[in-house]
C-alpha positions, 0 to 999 in steps of 0.5 A: 174457146169463143164460146168463153169469149162471148160469155165472158163478154156478155158478163162484162157487159152485164157488169158495165150495165150494172154500174151504169143503171146505178150511175144514173139512178144517183145522178140527178136530171137537168132541164137540158136533158143531162144528167149532174154528177154530185160532187160528194161522189166525184170526189169519192170515185177520184179517190178510189180511181187513185188508190191501190187495191189493197188500199181501199176500205175492207167495204170497197174490196168486198164489192170487187171481191163480189165481181171476181166472183162472178168471174169466177163462178163463170170459170167454174161453170165452164170447166176453165177451173 
């Protein structure tokens, strides 16, 4: 169980790291050293946060499915499903 927990934690970190790389890549640098999140992205992400999965666009659902597939692949690899 501990091995599966560690593998899932590593996957969670990888997923978070991928998100942060994307976020940092789309947010311009300010002279102060801060990042600025463009208003268009704030609006989009606020909409996504307040939308149930079933009501997301097909493209947005597919993105979530790809992440779910990564979890399923790990569980399959360790023989849990």
